[in-house]
Each structure stands twice: as C-alpha cells, then as structure tokens.
N, C-alpha and C positions, 0 to 999 in steps of 0.2 A: 115584511115577509122574507124569510131566509131563502137564499139561493145557493146552488152548488155549482162550482166549476169542477169538471172531472176529466180525467184522461183514461180511456179504455183502449185495450189492445187485444190482439189475437194471441193464440197459443204460442206462436213463433216470434212474437214481438216485432213483426214486420210493419204493422200499421199502428200509428198513435192517433187516436181520434179525440179531439177536444170538444167538450159539450158544456151546455149550461142548462140547468133544470131547477125546479122548485121541490121535486120529490125524487130523491136519488134512488130509493128502492123501486119505485114505480118505473123509473127510466131503465134501470137494470133489468127489470122483468120484461119490459118492452123489447130490449135488445135480445133477450133469450128467446122470446116468442117470434121475433122477426129476424132470423139469422142471416138471411141474404138481402137485407134491406140496402145496405151500403156496399157490401162486397160479396164475393161468391162464398161457397161453403168452406173452402180451404182457409179463408181469411175471416172467419166468424169472430166478431168482436164480443168477447165474453169475459175479459179480465179487467176489473177495475184496479188500476195501479196507483191512482192519485186522485185526491179530491180536496177541495177547499170549501168551507162554509162561509158565506158572506151575508151580512145583515141586510143590506139595501140592494134594490134592483139596479140602481145606477152604478154602484161600485162593482157589482157582479158583472154588468155588461162591459164596463171599462176593463176589468180584469180578464174577461173572456176574450175581448178584442186583442189585448196584449199577449196573452198566452197563445192565441191562435196564430199570431205572427211569428212566434218563436220557430227557430230551425229545429231539426231533430236533435242535434247535440245539446241545445239549450233545454229542450223538454226533458231529455234524458238526465241532464244534470239536476233539474228541478225534481224529477221523480226520485233519483238516487239519494237526494238530500233527506227525504223522509221515508223512503221505501227502498233501501239498497239492494234487496234481493228480488224486487219486483213481485212480491207476494200478492196474490189476489185478495183485495180488501173486502170483497163482497161477503166472505165468510164472517168476518168480524161485524159487519153491518147487520147481517141476518141474525147473528147471535144477540147483538144489542137490541134489535127490534123484538125478538122473542122474549128477552128478559123483561122488557117493559110491559108486555102483555101477560106474562106469567103470573104475577101476584094474584090475579083473579082466579087462577086455577089451583092455588095452594089449598090444601084441605085445612079446615079449622081444627084447632087443638081442642080435644075433649077435656073439659075442666076436671072431670073426675079422675081421668088417667094422669093428669098433671099433678093432682094432689097426692095420688098414690106414689108417683115417682119421687116427689119431694119428701115423703114420709120416711123413706129408707135412708 
C-alpha cells in the first residue's frame, strides 16, 4: 500500500510540519476541517509544499523518521529542490483527483450528429 511523506506549512511559512499518511487528500481535508488542532488560528497549517509517494510501509516509516530529524535549513533545501517558489501543491492534487473522476461525467457523443459532421 502506498504511503505519503508530506510537509505542510502555514501562510507565513513559520512552521514546517512533517507527516505520514496513506491518503493524502483525506489528510489535507482533515487539516482544513481542524484548523487549530496543532497550532492557533494564526498558524493554521494549510499549504502542502512537499510530498513523496513511497511504496512500502517500512520504507515510508524509515523516510518519515529521517525527514523528521532534519533541521529547518535541511527541510527548506529539500523543499526548494522540487518546489522553489513554495507553491501550494494541493491545487494540483485536487485537479488530478477531479480529472480521474471526470470521465464518468462526459456526455456521450450522438452517433447521428457525428455522421453529419463527417459528411461535410
């Protein structure tokens, strides 16, 4: 089962929280629903700035322990290597999630209108 190591921060980039989960979208939703769980309102963790997808639970746990022991400059260097502008990656994840669901919502092509279009 795939696991995710992630780093989430607040709007001012003051706090860098490292986490481990199996469903990244569900975890991000949890953070948005529980804004004061770890910090007060001013330090609401709402920006996903880094994540890794790891195939096994053992490797994920080892990587989580390693990243958790990093100092802030080490974490910043790791983040900037893949996300130099510290853009919120949640937007891309939500877009990817909706495109996977979307094919079920596409209207079917009417065969008679397709024949008319090809006749011209």
